N, C-alpha and C positions, 0 to 999 in steps of 0.2 A: 761393222758390227762384230763383237767378240763372239766365239764359239757358243759359250755359256748363255749369252743373250739371244742367240739364234735359236738354241735349243728351247729356251723359254717361250719365245714367239711362236714356234711351231707347235709347242704343247698347248699354248692358249688357242691357236687357230683349230687345232684338232679338237680341243674341248668345245669350242663354239660349234663346229660342225656336228659334233656328237649330239649336243643339246638340241641342235635344229632337227636332227633326224629323229629325235625322241618326241617331237610334237604330236605324232599320231600313234603313240604307244596306247595300249589298252589301259583303261582305267574305270574304276567303279565296278558296275555290274557288266563287265565285258563289253562296253561300248567305246567307240573310237573317239578321241578327243578331236574336236572339229578344227578346221582351218580357222585362223583368225578372222573374225567378223561375221562368220556364218551364224545365222539365227535359227533357233528352235522354238517350238511350242511346248512349254512346261506345263504339265497337267498334274493336279493333286486329286487322288481318289481317297475320300475320307468321309467325314461327316458333313452332309450337305442339306440344304433346304430348297425344295422345288415348288414352293407354293402349297404344300399339303399333300401332294401326290404320294402315293406308296413308292418308296425307294429301296433299292437293294443296299446291302451293307458295303461300304467302301472297303477297299483291300488295304488302306493305309500305305499307299506307295505313291510317290512322286516320280513320274516318268518324263521323258523328253521324246518329241516326235519331229520327224523331218517336215519342214513346212512346205516342200514341194510335193512329196508324195503321200504324206500322212502316215508313214511307216514309223513304227515305234523304234527308237534307237536304243533305249535301254532305261535302267533304273538310275535315278539320282540318289534316292534314298528308300529303303524298305522299313517303315516304322514297324510293322506288324512283326517282322523277324526280330526286332530288338525289344519291343514292348507292345504286345497285342492290343493293349487298350488305348495306345496313341493313335488319335485320328487327326490328320491335317484338316482344317477348316478354312485356311486362307493361305494365299500365296503371293509374294511380291518379289521384286528384284531389289536386293539390298544394295550391291554395288556390281561392278564388272565381273567379280569372281563368285559372289555369293547371292543365294536366294534367302529370303526370310519366310519361315513357315509358322503359322499360328496353330498350335497344337491344343486339341480338346482331350482331356482326360481328368475325369473328376478327382483322381488322386493326385493330380499335379498338372495344371494347365501351364503352358510355356509358350516363349517365342524362341524359335530355333534359328541359328544361321547355318546354311548348308552349302558347301562347295558344289557349284554347278557340275563339276567333272566327277562328282561322286567320291571325292577324296577325304570327306570328313564332315562332321557336324559339332557345333558347340551350342550351349544354351545362351541367349541373349538376355531373357528375363523370365523370372518365375514370380513376379509381383502379385501376391495374393489378393491385394486390393483392386488392382487393375483387371486381373483376370479371374474375378471372384464368381462369375456365373456363366452359363452357357455362351461359348464363343461363337461368332457367326461370321466375321470377316476382318480383313486387315487391309489398310492403304497407307500411302505415305503423305506426309505433310511437306510443304516447301522448306520448312525451317529445319528439316532433318529429323522430325519426329514421326510418329505413327499413330493412326486412328484405329481403335479396337472396337468393332461393334459386338455388343454382348447383350442378350436378352433385352432388358429395358433401358439400356443406356449405351452411349458411345464414349470410351475413355480415350485419353490422349497421353502418350508416353513420349518423352523427349529421346533424342539420340543418345543422351548420357543416362537413360533408363530411369528418369525421374517422372513421377506422375504430375500432370498438368491438369489442373481443376479450372472450372468456372465457378467462382465463388468458392464454396467448400465442397461442392459436389463433382460428380463426373463432368466431363467437357460438355457433353449433351446429355441432360437428365431430365425426363418428364417434360418435353416442350408442350406448351399449350396450344390452343387453336390459333392460326389455321393449320399449324403442323400436325397436331394430333390432340385427341383428348385422353388418350392412355397410351402407354408404350410397354409392349410386352415382347414383341419380336422385332428388334432392330437388325435388319439384315445386312446393311452395307452404309458406309460413309465415305464420300470422296471430296477432296478439295479441289475447288475451282480456281482459275487463274487469279482471281482477285483475293483469295485467301478464304472466301466464304464456303460453307461446307453445305453439300446436298447429301441427304440420307434417305434411306427407304425403310419403311415400316410395314410389316406384312400381317397385321392383325385384321379381324373381320371388319366389315364396313361398319361405320365410316372411317375407320382407322387404317384402311389399306391406302397409304399415302406416301408421297415424297415431299419432303420440306427443306427449305432453305433457311440455314442458321448463320448468324454472325461469325465473322472470323474469330472473334474472341470467345466463341462457345455459347451455351445457352444458360443464362443465370435468371434472366427476367422475361416476362412475356414478349417484350419488344424485341427480344433476341431472335424469335421466330420471324423471319422476314417474309416468307411466302410459302404456301402449301397448296397442294392439289391432289385430289382422290384419284384412285385408279379409274381407267375407262369403264370398268364394270364393278358391281358390287362384290363379285367373286374373284376378281383378278387381284393377286397379291404380288407386290413388287419384290423380286428376289435378287436382281443384279443390276448394277449401274455400270455405264462405261461413257467416258468423255471422248467424243469425236473431235479432236482438237482443231483440225484443219477448217472445219465448219462451225466450230463453237456450238455444237449440237450435244445433247445429252441422250444417250439411248437407255431405256429402262426396259428390263425384261420382267414379264408378268407370268406367274405360274398359277395353276388352279386344278382343283379336281373336276371342275367344269371344263370339258375340252375346249369349249368355244371362248373361254377366257384366257387362253394361253396366247400371249401377244409379245411383240417388241414395239414399244412407242418411241418416237423421237420428240424431244422438247427443245424449245429455246429458253434458256435460263438467263434472264437479263440481270446482270449483277450490279448494274448501276440503279435500274428502276426497281429491282427486287421483285421481279415477277417470273413466273413459270408459265409459259404459254406455247402457242403453236403446236399443240399436242397432234401429232400424226401417227396413225397406225403404219408402222414401217414394215411389218411382216406379221402374216397370220396364216398359218396352215397346220392344223393340228396333227396332220400326217408326219410332219418333219420338226414341229416345235411342241414339245410335251414336257412340262415341269422343268423349265430352264433353271439351272442352278448356278451357272457361272458364265461370264461373258467378258471378252477382252477384244481390243483392237490393236491391229498391227500398224503402228504409225508409219512404217516404211511404205506400204502399198494400200493401205486403208481397208484391207480385209477385216471383217468382224467375225470372231469365233464364239459359238454359243454351245454350251453342253447341255444336253437333255438328261434329266435324272429319273424320269418315270420308269418304274420297274418293267423291264423286259423291252424298254425303248431307249436304253442308254446310248448315246452317241455324242459325237461333236460334229456340228455343222459349220460350213464357212460360207460366208455371204460377202457380197459387194455392197457398197452402200452409195447411192446416189444423193449428193448433197443438196441438189436442186429439187428433186421430187421427193426427198426424205425416204426413199423407198430401200429396203433390202431385198437382194436378189440371191437366191440360193445358188451356189456354185456347183455345177455337176448334178448328175442324176442319182448319186448315192452319198452317203454321208462322208465327210472328209475323213473321220475316224468312226468306223462301224462299231456295233455292239461288241465289247470286249471287257474282261474283267478289269482292266486298268482304267476304264472310263465309267466305272460304276461310281455313282454318287460323286460326281466331280465338284469339288469345293472351291477350287481356285485354278486359274490359268493366266499365263502371260507369255508374251513373245519377247525373247532376249537371246543375246549371244551367249556363248559358253564362257 
């Protein structure tokens, strides 16, 4: 090897070593970039819904927390610092590097892409038709698109930022019985493995329901495949989570009536188009009050639930027994106790950095 080539090889090696040593440099809001593969709980404090309970004002911050200790690692983005009227209302993983945040601001609703390491943000969409009214939540579709729950409808937007309709209307728009007789508070919609969509609607009885919708959306009455009312007339569904290993769906219910704050487990049969085996998985108003967000850690099966009731804000961690369909609170204190960064939690997810 010639001397010049040797110098080049050494320079390249030193560059690689230098880059390797930079993996743990400070980023974002002074937190340390994690080793590859380590997962965190990402939490959005913004505009939330806990079933009508009184809530605190969210701080407009997306944080990340250590999954082992519950300690706050740092800020991914501080919306309040850049625009005080921006409030995140939903949070999902976009890809290995990015989160997607649904932002409520009557002056300009948005879908944002945010680097998990705190290194930047960009706007994905400001489509005024899709984001036309009070935003409630966001989830992913298997075809690379996204479902947006807003007030009286669920919109779908493609990965190329195009509105996808059912007929000429929103993807799920005013579904008839047995799904609902009116739609005013669509709280969430999730896609099941078959492509069919389960949504939650938190209006007063008899419209406190969850409904199963055709994979092509809702256009005619037959597109509502199944529906079921909440366990009590005062229990309003606020969050959905699919427990994939057991093919169970968990539904959180919030209410100003303390005894109507639950988490229920359901079997959604996507072949027979039925919603059954309703089982009360957790009830304890001392530790579950105004649940506003819920997520499942697919790695170990933990279920995380955020409480939004004013003065009782916290995040609880549960184990889930797929046989008995029961949730068990982990530990004797909240996983993340009362803190400004868990005020009015509007979205949570477990993901690597």
